[in-house]
C-alpha positions as CSV (number, residue, x, y, z in Angstrom):
1,X,140.4,63.7,31.4
2,X,140.1,60.0,30.1
3,X,137.0,58.0,30.9
4,X,136.0,54.2,29.2
5,X,133.3,52.2,29.9
6,X,131.8,49.0,28.0
7,X,128.3,47.2,28.8
8,X,127.3,43.8,27.7
9,X,123.1,44.1,27.7
10,X,120.6,41.6,27.2
11,X,118.3,42.8,24.3
12,X,115.2,43.7,26.5
13,X,113.6,47.1,26.7
14,X,115.1,47.6,30.6
15,X,118.6,47.3,29.3
16,X,118.4,51.1,27.6
17,X,117.0,53.2,30.6
18,X,120.3,51.5,32.3
19,X,122.9,52.5,29.6
20,X,121.6,56.1,29.5
21,X,122.1,56.2,33.4
22,X,125.2,55.0,33.5
23,X,125.9,57.9,30.9
24,X,124.3,60.2,32.4
25,X,126.3,59.8,35.9
26,X,129.5,59.4,34.2
27,X,128.8,62.8,32.3
28,X,127.8,64.9,35.6
29,X,130.7,63.3,37.2
30,X,133.3,64.8,34.7
31,X,131.7,67.8,34.7
32,X,129.5,68.6,31.4
33,X,127.3,70.7,30.2
34,X,123.6,69.3,31.0
35,X,122.2,70.0,27.7
36,X,125.5,68.1,26.0
37,X,124.7,65.1,28.5
38,X,120.9,65.1,27.7
39,X,121.3,64.9,23.6
40,X,124.2,62.4,24.2
41,X,121.5,60.2,26.1
42,X,118.6,60.8,23.6
43,X,121.3,59.3,21.3
44,X,122.0,56.5,22.9
45,X,118.8,55.7,24.2
46,X,117.8,55.5,20.0
47,X,120.4,53.7,19.6
48,X,119.8,51.2,22.3
49,X,116.3,51.0,21.1
50,X,117.4,49.7,17.7
51,X,119.8,47.2,18.8
52,X,117.0,46.0,21.3
53,X,114.8,45.6,18.6
54,X,117.3,44.0,16.1
55,X,120.3,42.3,18.4
56,X,120.5,38.8,18.2
57,X,118.1,37.0,20.8
58,X,121.2,34.5,22.4
59,X,123.9,37.4,22.5
60,X,122.4,40.9,23.2
61,X,124.1,44.1,22.5
62,X,127.1,45.9,23.8
63,X,127.3,49.9,24.5
64,X,130.9,51.3,24.8
65,X,131.3,55.0,25.8
66,X,134.6,56.9,26.0
67,X,135.2,60.3,26.9
68,X,138.9,61.8,25.5
69,X,139.7,64.9,26.0
70,X,136.7,67.2,24.9
71,X,135.0,64.4,22.6
72,X,132.3,61.8,23.9
73,X,132.7,58.6,21.4
74,X,129.8,56.1,21.9
75,X,129.4,52.7,19.6
76,X,126.5,51.2,19.8
77,X,126.6,47.0,18.4
78,X,124.3,44.5,18.0
79,X,124.5,40.9,16.3
80,X,121.5,41.2,14.4
81,X,120.8,40.5,10.8
82,X,122.2,44.2,9.9
83,X,120.1,46.3,7.6
84,X,120.5,47.4,3.8
85,X,123.0,49.5,2.5
86,X,120.1,51.8,1.1
87,X,118.7,52.4,4.7
88,X,122.2,53.1,6.4
89,X,122.3,56.0,3.7
90,X,119.1,57.4,3.5
91,X,118.1,56.6,7.3
92,X,114.4,57.1,8.1
93,X,113.6,58.9,5.1
94,X,110.0,60.8,7.0
95,X,108.5,62.0,4.0
96,X,108.6,58.1,2.2
97,X,107.0,56.5,5.7
98,X,104.3,58.8,6.7
99,X,103.9,61.5,8.9
100,X,102.6,59.2,11.5
101,X,105.3,56.2,11.1
102,X,106.3,55.0,14.6
103,X,109.5,53.4,13.6
104,X,112.3,54.5,11.2
105,X,112.8,58.5,13.1
106,X,115.3,57.0,15.6
107,X,118.5,57.3,13.0
108,X,117.7,60.9,12.0
109,X,117.3,61.4,15.4
110,X,120.5,60.7,16.3
111,X,122.4,62.1,13.6
112,X,120.6,66.0,14.5
113,X,121.9,65.5,17.7
114,X,125.5,64.8,17.8
115,X,128.3,65.8,15.5
116,X,129.0,62.8,14.0
117,X,127.4,59.2,12.6
118,X,128.7,56.4,11.2
119,X,126.5,53.2,10.6
120,X,128.8,50.0,9.9
121,X,125.9,47.4,8.7
122,X,127.7,43.8,8.9
123,X,125.2,41.9,7.0
124,X,124.1,38.7,8.9
125,X,126.8,39.8,11.9
126,X,124.9,42.9,13.2
127,X,124.9,46.7,13.0
128,X,126.8,49.1,14.9
129,X,126.3,52.6,15.3
130,X,129.4,54.9,16.5
131,X,128.6,58.4,16.9
132,X,130.3,61.4,18.8
133,X,129.6,64.9,19.7
134,X,132.3,67.4,21.4
135,X,132.1,68.3,24.5
136,X,131.1,71.6,26.5
137,X,131.8,71.9,30.4
138,X,129.2,73.1,33.1
139,X,130.7,76.3,34.9
140,X,131.5,74.3,38.0
141,X,133.5,71.1,36.5
142,X,136.4,71.6,38.8
143,X,134.3,71.2,42.1
144,X,132.4,68.5,40.5
145,X,135.6,66.6,39.9
146,X,137.0,66.9,43.3
147,X,133.6,65.8,44.5
148,X,134.4,62.8,42.6
149,X,137.8,62.1,43.7
């Protein structure tokens, strides 16, 4: 099975649940295990929230998702200023930021929820967060695929 979709979104908080719902609907239709779908949706929400905060106001950000075989790959790209290489290597550094810090935990959360994550900093041109996860299928997957066709 191969499914691919891409969105170009305004950097507004309301865009985050839109991307998450599209991903969850795709996963449900494909017959992906709900726990895997949930992990990916939380990771996507965190990446989108970062893009909303840092994206260039004029151009927004994009989300691309692809299911190929038993793997889902998601990329969130913004056109903001990018961020330092040190922060990419050590995304949140929770011990240095304080227990009650309101920012800086999203990148660590993404890393904890997915199998592989890459941060591509493009200074002056934004950041791309790309992550993937091996999918597990619901036991009733065949029925879900028949209903979707």
